[in-house]
RODO-2510 file (C-alpha; in nm, 4 decimals, decimal comma):
residues 428
     n   res          X          Y          Z
     1     x    -0,4098    -2,3511     3,5236
     2     x    -0,5569    -2,0614     3,3131
     3     x    -0,5223    -1,6956     3,3165
     4     x    -0,7706    -1,5402     3,5064
     5     x    -0,9780    -1,2522     3,3189
     6     x    -1,1925    -0,9869     3,4507
     7     x    -1,3847    -0,8077     3,2147
     8     x    -1,5526    -0,4866     3,2590
     9     x    -1,8975    -0,4021     3,0854
    10     x    -1,7201    -0,2252     2,7175
    11     x    -1,5133    -0,5712     2,6884
    12     x    -1,1733    -0,4921     2,8623
    13     x    -0,9828    -0,7553     3,0573
    14     x    -0,7867    -0,7017     3,3325
    15     x    -0,5160    -0,9507     3,3142
    16     x    -0,4052    -1,2070     3,5390
    17     x    -0,1294    -1,3980     3,5219
    18     x    -0,1643    -1,7665     3,6762
    19     x     0,0928    -1,7943     3,9797
    20     x     0,1081    -1,4801     4,0416
    21     x    -0,0033    -1,3434     4,3839
    22     x    -0,3340    -1,1588     4,3804
    23     x    -0,3157    -0,7859     4,2181
    24     x     0,0220    -0,7903     4,0308
    25     x    -0,0268    -0,8120     3,6444
    26     x     0,3561    -0,8655     3,5566
    27     x     0,6055    -1,1313     3,6368
    28     x     0,9177    -0,8095     3,6515
    29     x     0,9309    -0,5539     3,9246
    30     x     0,7064    -0,2408     3,8477
    31     x     1,0398    -0,0502     3,8048
    32     x     1,1034    -0,2509     3,4908
    33     x     0,9745    -0,1819     3,1479
    34     x     0,7438    -0,4008     2,9972
    35     x     0,8174    -0,6759     2,8230
    36     x     0,6855    -0,7597     2,4514
    37     x     0,5208    -1,0607     2,6239
    38     x     0,3759    -0,8513     2,8697
    39     x     0,1969    -0,6070     2,5900
    40     x     0,0681    -0,9450     2,4045
    41     x    -0,1100    -1,0846     2,7006
    42     x    -0,2703    -0,7369     2,8122
    43     x    -0,5681    -0,7654     2,6844
    44     x    -0,6460    -0,3472     2,6949
    45     x    -0,5819    -0,0942     2,4645
    46     x    -0,3173     0,2153     2,5215
    47     x    -0,4373     0,5836     2,4661
    48     x    -0,2690     0,7260     2,1749
    49     x    -0,1995     1,0630     2,1698
    50     x    -0,3441     1,2629     1,8473
    51     x     0,0190     1,2906     1,6638
    52     x     0,0246     1,2521     1,2782
    53     x     0,3505     1,0185     1,3289
    54     x     0,2246     0,7934     1,5478
    55     x    -0,0982     0,7339     1,2911
    56     x     0,1172     0,7208     0,9865
    57     x     0,3623     0,4657     1,1828
    58     x     0,0447     0,2308     1,2883
    59     x    -0,1296     0,2287     0,8665
    60     x     0,2252     0,1474     0,7777
    61     x     0,2364    -0,1396     0,9556
    62     x    -0,1226    -0,2506     0,9039
    63     x     0,0233    -0,2756     0,5442
    64     x    -0,1664     0,0275     0,4411
    65     x    -0,0023     0,1884     0,1227
    66     x    -0,0668     0,5097    -0,0534
    67     x    -0,2520     0,6813     0,2238
    68     x    -0,0802     0,9704     0,4778
    69     x    -0,1981     1,1522     0,7800
    70     x    -0,1226     1,5268     0,8072
    71     x    -0,2385     1,7441     1,0616
    72     x    -0,5246     2,0356     0,9447
    73     x    -0,3760     2,3367     1,1216
    74     x    -0,7419     2,5263     1,0169
    75     x    -1,0825     2,4877     0,8737
    76     x    -1,0083     2,8126     0,6497
    77     x    -1,0265     2,7641     0,2660
    78     x    -0,6649     2,8510     0,2601
    79     x    -0,5353     2,5869     0,5364
    80     x    -0,7832     2,3097     0,3611
    81     x    -0,6248     2,4140    -0,0178
    82     x    -0,2862     2,2459     0,1282
    83     x    -0,3617     1,9262     0,1910
    84     x    -0,3218     1,7040    -0,0932
    85     x    -0,5891     1,5626    -0,2679
    86     x    -0,8309     1,3410    -0,2494
    87     x    -0,8858     1,3701     0,1182
    88     x    -0,9850     1,0289     0,2388
    89     x    -1,1091     1,0952     0,5741
    90     x    -1,0493     1,3032     0,9097
    91     x    -1,0117     1,2155     1,2394
    92     x    -1,1049     1,4484     1,5042
    93     x    -1,0091     1,4523     1,8770
    94     x    -1,2199     1,6441     2,1342
    95     x    -1,3908     1,5860     2,4632
    96     x    -1,6552     1,3877     2,4017
    97     x    -1,9836     1,3899     2,5138
    98     x    -2,2975     1,1613     2,3985
    99     x    -2,5452     1,3347     2,1310
   100     x    -2,8890     1,3303     2,1479
   101     x    -2,9832     0,9857     2,0121
   102     x    -3,2420     1,0885     1,8088
   103     x    -2,9915     1,2852     1,5815
   104     x    -2,7864     0,9134     1,5166
   105     x    -2,8872     0,6803     1,2532
   106     x    -3,0943     0,4428     1,2594
   107     x    -2,9106     0,1846     1,1166
   108     x    -2,5377     0,0947     0,9552
   109     x    -2,6532     0,1237     0,5599
   110     x    -2,4785    -0,1677     0,2988
   111     x    -2,1591    -0,0256     0,1730
   112     x    -2,0439     0,1779     0,4513
   113     x    -1,7744     0,0035     0,7009
   114     x    -1,8181     0,1048     1,0304
   115     x    -1,6996    -0,0371     1,3779
   116     x    -1,8493     0,0148     1,7432
   117     x    -1,5906     0,0951     1,9920
   118     x    -1,6607    -0,1517     2,2143
   119     x    -1,2999    -0,1470     2,3936
   120     x    -1,1965     0,1055     2,6340
   121     x    -0,8985     0,3034     2,4928
   122     x    -0,9062     0,1615     2,1303
   123     x    -1,0378     0,4932     1,9496
   124     x    -0,7539     0,5626     1,7708
   125     x    -0,7459     0,2658     1,6063
   126     x    -1,1264     0,2363     1,5608
   127     x    -1,0959     0,5648     1,3585
   128     x    -0,8313     0,4805     1,1766
   129     x    -1,0209     0,1248     1,0622
   130     x    -1,3476     0,3388     1,0025
   131     x    -1,1917     0,5259     0,7614
   132     x    -0,9516     0,3060     0,5350
   133     x    -1,1910    -0,0006     0,5319
   134     x    -1,4430     0,2841     0,3198
   135     x    -1,1787     0,3884     0,0876
   136     x    -1,2056     0,2462    -0,2873
   137     x    -0,9174     0,0455    -0,4097
   138     x    -0,7206     0,1496    -0,0561
   139     x    -0,4032    -0,0744    -0,0646
   140     x    -0,4711    -0,2270     0,2525
   141     x    -0,2141    -0,5270     0,2849
   142     x    -0,3090    -0,8638     0,3197
   143     x    -0,4087    -0,9294     0,6710
   144     x    -0,6107    -0,5823     0,6734
   145     x    -0,7947    -0,6845     0,3530
   146     x    -0,8978    -1,0160     0,4864
   147     x    -1,0325    -0,8849     0,8116
   148     x    -1,2416    -0,6140     0,6159
   149     x    -1,3826    -0,8715     0,4034
   150     x    -1,4482    -1,1107     0,7083
   151     x    -1,6012    -0,8056     0,8880
   152     x    -1,8216    -0,6658     0,6095
   153     x    -2,1856    -0,8371     0,6893
   154     x    -2,1285    -0,8042     1,0520
   155     x    -2,3366    -0,5586     1,2813
   156     x    -2,1248    -0,2526     1,4123
   157     x    -2,0848    -0,3960     1,7421
   158     x    -1,9540    -0,7464     1,6430
   159     x    -1,6952    -0,5643     1,4215
   160     x    -1,6005    -0,3639     1,7439
   161     x    -1,5850    -0,7272     1,9190
   162     x    -1,3433    -0,8084     1,6573
   163     x    -1,1328    -0,5237     1,6539
   164     x    -1,0498    -0,6103     2,0334
   165     x    -1,0500    -0,9830     1,9836
   166     x    -0,7859    -0,9085     1,6619
   167     x    -0,3824    -0,9789     1,7796
   168     x    -0,2506    -0,8362     1,4232
   169     x    -0,4388    -0,4810     1,5413
   170     x    -0,4374    -0,4703     1,8819
   171     x    -0,0517    -0,5536     1,8756
   172     x     0,0036    -0,3051     1,6307
   173     x    -0,1741    -0,0347     1,8389
   174     x    -0,0141    -0,1233     2,1790
   175     x     0,3216    -0,1346     2,0404
   176     x     0,2826     0,2097     2,2082
   177     x     0,2082     0,0741     2,5505
   178     x     0,3937     0,1598     2,8265
   179     x     0,4398    -0,0046     3,1570
   180     x     0,2603     0,2752     3,3412
   181     x     0,0272     0,3372     3,0564
   182     x    -0,1177    -0,0389     3,1321
   183     x    -0,1196    -0,0130     3,5076
   184     x    -0,2659     0,3035     3,4693
   185     x    -0,5488     0,2000     3,2387
   186     x    -0,6735    -0,0742     3,4283
   187     x    -0,6585     0,1095     3,7809
   188     x    -0,8769     0,3501     3,5710
   189     x    -1,0939     0,0682     3,4640
   190     x    -1,1155    -0,1451     3,7697
   191     x    -1,2428     0,2029     3,9689
   192     x    -1,4900     0,3108     3,7522
   193     x    -1,6057    -0,0383     3,7509
   194     x    -1,6139     0,0104     4,1345
   195     x    -1,7863     0,3744     4,1033
   196     x    -2,0584     0,1933     3,8997
   197     x    -2,1353    -0,0370     4,1177
   198     x    -2,1394     0,1692     4,4511
   199     x    -2,4346     0,3901     4,2896
   200     x    -2,7950     0,3303     4,3525
   201     x    -3,0366     0,3585     4,0325
   202     x    -3,2098     0,6311     4,2157
   203     x    -2,9044     0,8434     4,1850
   204     x    -2,8548     1,1166     3,9120
   205     x    -2,5252     1,0998     3,7050
   206     x    -2,3856     1,4451     3,7323
   207     x    -2,1572     1,5271     3,4015
   208     x    -1,8158     1,6339     3,5473
   209     x    -1,5604     1,8303     3,2759
   210     x    -1,2840     1,6485     3,4223
   211     x    -1,4746     1,2865     3,3861
   212     x    -1,5146     1,3645     2,9679
   213     x    -1,2560     1,2414     2,8026
   214     x    -1,0837     1,2359     2,5101
   215     x    -1,1983     1,0814     2,2151
   216     x    -1,1284     1,0273     1,8142
   217     x    -1,3944     1,0271     1,5929
   218     x    -1,4179     0,9875     1,1626
   219     x    -1,5711     1,1590     0,9170
   220     x    -1,5680     0,9930     0,5599
   221     x    -1,7243     1,0456     0,2005
   222     x    -1,8850     0,7590     0,0380
   223     x    -2,0576     0,7531    -0,2263
   224     x    -2,1606     1,1047    -0,2514
   225     x    -2,2428     1,0998     0,1131
   226     x    -2,0765     1,2489     0,4092
   227     x    -2,0619     1,0536     0,7144
   228     x    -1,9749     1,0906     1,0630
   229     x    -1,8465     0,7624     1,2374
   230     x    -1,8321     0,7709     1,6067
   231     x    -1,7401     0,4632     1,7383
   232     x    -1,9434     0,5569     2,0874
   233     x    -2,2220     0,6255     1,8856
   234     x    -2,4581     0,3077     1,7978
   235     x    -2,4752     0,3956     1,4350
   236     x    -2,3102     0,6486     1,2059
   237     x    -2,4956     0,9800     1,1359
   238     x    -2,4870     1,1500     0,7751
   239     x    -2,4321     1,4871     0,7657
   240     x    -2,5127     1,5717     0,4026
   241     x    -2,4920     1,5150     0,0161
   242     x    -2,2586     1,6631    -0,1826
   243     x    -2,1747     1,6438    -0,5465
   244     x    -1,9384     1,8468    -0,7450
   245     x    -1,8533     2,0793    -0,4042
   246     x    -1,5912     1,9875    -0,1519
   247     x    -1,7072     1,7284     0,0994
   248     x    -1,5163     1,8845     0,3633
   249     x    -1,7643     2,1556     0,3485
   250     x    -2,0477     1,9554     0,5459
   251     x    -1,7988     1,8676     0,7842
   252     x    -1,6750     2,2017     0,8974
   253     x    -1,9755     2,3642     1,0840
   254     x    -1,9762     2,0486     1,3057
   255     x    -1,6451     2,0595     1,3809
   256     x    -1,6496     2,4250     1,4467
   257     x    -1,9424     2,4219     1,6450
   258     x    -1,7675     2,1883     1,8910
   259     x    -1,4694     2,3870     1,8904
   260     x    -1,6728     2,6783     2,0135
   261     x    -1,7862     2,4909     2,2900
   262     x    -1,4400     2,5715     2,4606
   263     x    -1,3173     2,8759     2,6348
   264     x    -1,0733     3,0859     2,4068
   265     x    -0,7133     2,9814     2,4293
   266     x    -0,7878     2,6369     2,5476
   267     x    -0,6870     2,4333     2,3201
   268     x    -0,8595     2,1099     2,3756
   269     x    -0,9054     1,9607     2,0020
   270     x    -0,7350     1,8383     1,7169
   271     x    -0,7998     1,7134     1,3696
   272     x    -0,5913     1,5353     1,1453
   273     x    -0,6279     1,4309     0,7911
   274     x    -0,5941     1,0974     0,5339
   275     x    -0,5047     1,2257     0,2360
   276     x    -0,3802     1,0597    -0,0824
   277     x     0,0419     0,9968    -0,0371
   278     x     0,2067     1,2709    -0,2538
   279     x     0,4531     0,9991    -0,3416
   280     x     0,2381     0,8282    -0,5251
   281     x     0,1572     1,1147    -0,8230
   282     x     0,5262     1,2290    -0,7668
   283     x     0,6364     0,8743    -0,8705
   284     x     0,3694     0,8535    -1,1854
   285     x     0,5478     1,2126    -1,2944
   286     x     0,9145     1,0690    -1,2564
   287     x     0,7603     0,7611    -1,4865
   288     x     0,6301     0,9925    -1,7102
   289     x     0,9496     1,2215    -1,7400
   290     x     1,1299     0,8845    -1,7827
   291     x     0,9159     0,7663    -2,1270
   292     x     0,9587     1,1686    -2,2532
   293     x     1,3556     1,1252    -2,1871
   294     x     1,3113     0,7509    -2,4003
   295     x     1,1111     0,8910    -2,6975
   296     x     1,3099     1,2078    -2,6805
   297     x     1,6651     1,0247    -2,6885
   298     x     1,5777     0,8127    -2,9829
   299     x     1,4610     1,1227    -3,1866
   300     x     1,7897     1,2982    -3,1197
   301     x     1,9622     0,9872    -3,2322
   302     x     1,7310     1,0173    -3,5734
   303     x     1,7871     1,3984    -3,6291
   304     x     2,1797     1,4321    -3,4947
   305     x     2,3400     1,1262    -3,4140
   306     x     2,6011     1,3345    -3,2803
   307     x     2,3878     1,5386    -2,9931
   308     x     2,5829     1,3648    -2,6967
   309     x     2,9087     1,5655    -2,7953
   310     x     2,7434     1,8930    -2,7724
   311     x     2,6323     1,7876    -2,3493
   312     x     2,8764     1,8329    -2,0849
   313     x     3,0909     1,5240    -2,0118
   314     x     2,9865     1,4091    -1,6693
   315     x     3,2968     1,3336    -1,4229
   316     x     3,3831     1,0069    -1,2934
   317     x     3,1375     1,0203    -0,9891
   318     x     2,8312     1,0803    -1,2334
   319     x     2,6050     0,9045    -1,4482
   320     x     2,5866     0,8500    -1,8370
   321     x     2,4435     1,1376    -2,0156
   322     x     2,1285     0,9671    -2,0723
   323     x     2,1195     0,8766    -1,7039
   324     x     2,1317     1,2294    -1,5906
   325     x     1,7528     1,2228    -1,7410
   326     x     1,6095     0,9173    -1,6633
   327     x     1,5277     0,6886    -1,9127
   328     x     1,6044     0,3409    -1,7020
   329     x     1,4139     0,1994    -1,3681
   330     x     1,4927     0,3673    -1,0944
   331     x     1,3632     0,1533    -0,7929
   332     x     1,5347     0,4228    -0,5437
   333     x     1,2160     0,6495    -0,6351
   334     x     0,9380     0,3805    -0,6573
   335     x     0,9755     0,3761    -1,0203
   336     x     0,9936     0,0259    -1,2491
   337     x     1,0072    -0,0041    -1,6372
   338     x     0,6426    -0,1193    -1,5929
   339     x     0,5646     0,2345    -1,4428
   340     x     0,7856     0,3863    -1,7253
   341     x     0,5860     0,1841    -2,0116
   342     x     0,2380     0,2175    -1,8423
   343     x     0,3215     0,6199    -1,8319
   344     x     0,1121     0,8216    -2,0666
   345     x     0,2468     1,1327    -2,2934
   346     x     0,0184     1,3947    -2,3596
   347     x    -0,0531     1,4976    -2,7588
   348     x     0,1094     1,8356    -2,7645
   349     x     0,4531     1,6509    -2,6024
   350     x     0,4361     1,3709    -2,9129
   351     x     0,3690     1,6573    -3,1840
   352     x     0,6746     1,8639    -3,0362
   353     x     0,9147     1,5329    -3,0387
   354     x     0,8130     1,4788    -3,4069
   355     x     0,8780     1,8244    -3,5229
   356     x     1,0899     2,0073    -3,3392
   357     x     1,4308     2,0834    -3,4483
   358     x     1,7330     1,9528    -3,2626
   359     x     1,7773     2,2723    -3,0202
   360     x     1,4498     2,2809    -2,9197
   361     x     1,4597     1,9012    -2,8491
   362     x     1,7955     1,9556    -2,6684
   363     x     1,6293     2,2127    -2,4904
   364     x     1,3450     2,0048    -2,3923
   365     x     1,5975     1,7754    -2,2163
   366     x     1,7332     2,0800    -2,0210
   367     x     1,3664     2,1245    -1,9048
   368     x     1,3512     1,7394    -1,8038
   369     x     1,6617     1,7836    -1,6189
   370     x     1,4996     2,0186    -1,3660
   371     x     1,1659     1,8356    -1,3687
   372     x     1,3431     1,5223    -1,2742
   373     x     1,5823     1,6829    -1,0117
   374     x     1,2543     1,8581    -0,8422
   375     x     1,0684     1,5358    -0,8362
   376     x     1,3389     1,3160    -0,6911
   377     x     1,3846     1,5719    -0,4158
   378     x     1,0225     1,6090    -0,3196
   379     x     1,0486     1,1956    -0,3531
   380     x     1,3480     1,2542    -0,0941
   381     x     1,1814     1,4874     0,1105
   382     x     0,8613     1,2649     0,1502
   383     x     1,0733     0,9517     0,2335
   384     x     1,2664     1,1788     0,4708
   385     x     0,9797     1,3091     0,6409
   386     x     0,8402     0,8939     0,6754
   387     x     1,1871     0,8158     0,8694
   388     x     1,1514     1,0867     1,0804
   389     x     0,8139     0,9435     1,1763
   390     x     0,9509     0,6489     1,2157
   391     x     1,2129     0,7839     1,5007
   392     x     0,9402     0,9945     1,6779
   393     x     0,7034     0,6568     1,6922
   394     x     1,0431     0,4319     1,8492
   395     x     1,1176     0,7562     2,0898
   396     x     0,7272     0,7265     2,1996
   397     x     0,7046     0,3669     2,2255
   398     x     1,0241     0,3972     2,4568
   399     x     0,9499     0,3171     2,8361
   400     x     1,1817     0,5677     3,0076
   401     x     0,9208     0,5512     3,3231
   402     x     1,2328     0,2419     3,4919
   403     x     1,5031     0,5252     3,4345
   404     x     1,2800     0,8532     3,5847
   405     x     1,1917     0,5871     3,8786
   406     x     1,6100     0,4946     3,9520
   407     x     1,6982     0,8610     3,8973
   408     x     1,4310     0,9608     4,1530
   409     x     1,5364     0,6998     4,3795
   410     x     1,8832     0,8417     4,3661
   411     x     1,7849     1,1647     4,4625
   412     x     1,6043     1,0457     4,7497
   413     x     1,8908     0,8421     4,8918
   414     x     2,1310     1,1306     4,8181
   415     x     1,8698     1,3804     5,0157
   416     x     1,8964     1,6112     4,6997
   417     x     1,5008     1,5288     4,6679
   418     x     1,3827     1,6785     5,0203
   419     x     1,5835     1,9740     4,9340
   420     x     1,4570     2,0420     4,5784
   421     x     1,0668     2,0082     4,6974
   422     x     1,1653     2,1907     5,0066
   423     x     1,3137     2,4862     4,7357
   424     x     1,0212     2,4915     4,5160
   425     x     0,7609     2,5123     4,8220
   426     x     0,9653     2,8082     4,9340
   427     x     0,9352     2,9619     4,5578
   428     x     0,5423     2,8996     4,5427
***
């Protein structure tokens, strides 16, 4: 006997396991957390908050490297200047209303990867994929690169269907799904389908702000053009062209218009930026200082063979004099010998190494010590930041629902809940 699927118009499926009573979606009781098998068999997508940590962990599990998600706290020049360059794309969360169809693009141009959102609540993954699949030379990892190539010639709708059918993408997205999220989503879709069936064609469809959901859309620069990629719109919309100017200047008016629609004090939007991971440049700079150190030590050995006698002797817990500035590989900081060999030394530094006296060379060595200490500290901070993201994602993925249910049940059994409710009613 095969599992029965009841699909809504957008492609979501409410799962009905075989041999389960009608309406029961899980084998274990509602008071128990969803299992990994429950998440994999569920055909829907869960809602995900606009939290950089969650998006960073999703990107990492997709296999993407070299791209980091950061929150954008303002659209002024000072706030945008703090973002690492290049900025590969923006993800904007806001209350979505369909725009004038005449303002939407006619057809998705060749060379632009754009997917429609054909599955309810999949907009977080759709927005991410609509950006990373348009980043030239992005390290997507094997699974995502194969997905991009296999969908390159498809229509936006077909790409959206492929996202919903991809177990690889769905399982990572739904790793954030808790049992209550899954039940709420299925209940919402069931109510939505029932509501649509109950309406006649002649009935108007008034728009209520409470019915307008939050939605992620993406903005990306592609070959000198800036695109708005909204998975709920049929086609992408080009916002303009740019050359020497910052492409973010073309996005700001649209976002500011959306923000202006809300009353003052109502924070109903957020903005995330996908940027170049700072660790890339930090590791390259570290490799460069390693190559400079190697050349420096060779030069010092030529002009002053006993130079090590003038350097403070390290303690037993410290490395050798040479290791106090890196001249060998440093896997801990993402630098191997190939990276050091491929690093480039500017002509001015090379000339200084050839012509400087021993005292100047020793001063350069001390400068390298400080540079590398700062670079290593910055890399360590970035790595600690990602570990914090992983911890935050793990806490979000944990299902606290059963614990809360048991706690409430105990309050009911000993009569404390009634007392708490009565006291609260008296206060209000």
